[in-house]
N, C-alpha and C positions, 0 to 999 in steps of 0.2 A: 556568483555563488561560490561559496568556499566549503572546503571539506578538509579533513586531515588524514594523513597516513602516518602511522607510527608517531602520532602526536605533533607532527609538523604540518602547520596549515598550508594549504595550497589553493590557488584560485583556478576554477574550472570555467572554460568557455564552452557552453553546451550547445547553444543555438545561434545560428546566424539570425540577425534581427528580423529578416523577412520570412523565416521558416516557421512552419506550424506543424506540430506533431499531432496527428489525429489517430487516436487509438482508444480502445475500450480498456478501462482500468478497474480492477477489483483490488482495493486495499483491504488487507486482512489484519486485524488486531484483536488482542484479547482484552476483555474488560478488566482483568486483574494484572495487566502488563505493568510491571514496576519501572521499566525503562522508558516506555512511551505511553504513559497513562492517557486514556482517551479523555479524561476529565480536563486536561489542559486545553483542549480545543485545537491543538496544532494540526492534527490530521484533518479535522473538519474544515479548517481555514484553507489548507492546501488543496483539498479536494474541490472546493468551490471554484478554484482557478482552472480546473481540468474539466473539459467539456463532457466527456463520457465516463466520469469516475463514480464509483459506488464504494461504500464502506460496508464490509461484513464484520460485525463486532461479535466475537465469540463470547457468550455469557460466562461469567466466572462460575465455577462449580468445583466439585471434588475431583473432576477429571482434568481441570486446567492446571497449568504450572507457570503462570505469569508470562514472562517474555518468551519462555521456551515452548509455550502452547502452539505457536505457529509452526513448529517443527513437526507436529503430528497432523498430517493431512486429514485424518478422520474428522477433525473439528470443522473443516471447511470444504470437504470434498463435494458436497451437493451444490453449494453456490458456485464453486469453480467449474463444475461440469455444466451448470446452466449458463455461465458466462461463455464458455467455449462453444456451446451449442448455439448461442444467439449472437455472438460477436460477428460483425461483418467480415466476410472473407475477401481478401484482396490478393491478387497475383502480382508478382514482381516483374 
């Protein structure tokens, strides 16, 4: 996997080949997100690879602001509360 910091690409080693991360994931995106438009299918493809992943897509409206929409938790507070209430609890 690669990412960039300050425009400089770097390679990240995230997982040991035998490790598996098991977590409940709620991906949140806005329908009018201009940086990560849901129409590209990138998020859907990535979520298919994650066992307990769900997508909450905030419908475009006069209340949304594209990519900045996810900064306003009012848009997704209920699904987030539901996730936290139903996600498996594990002790360390």
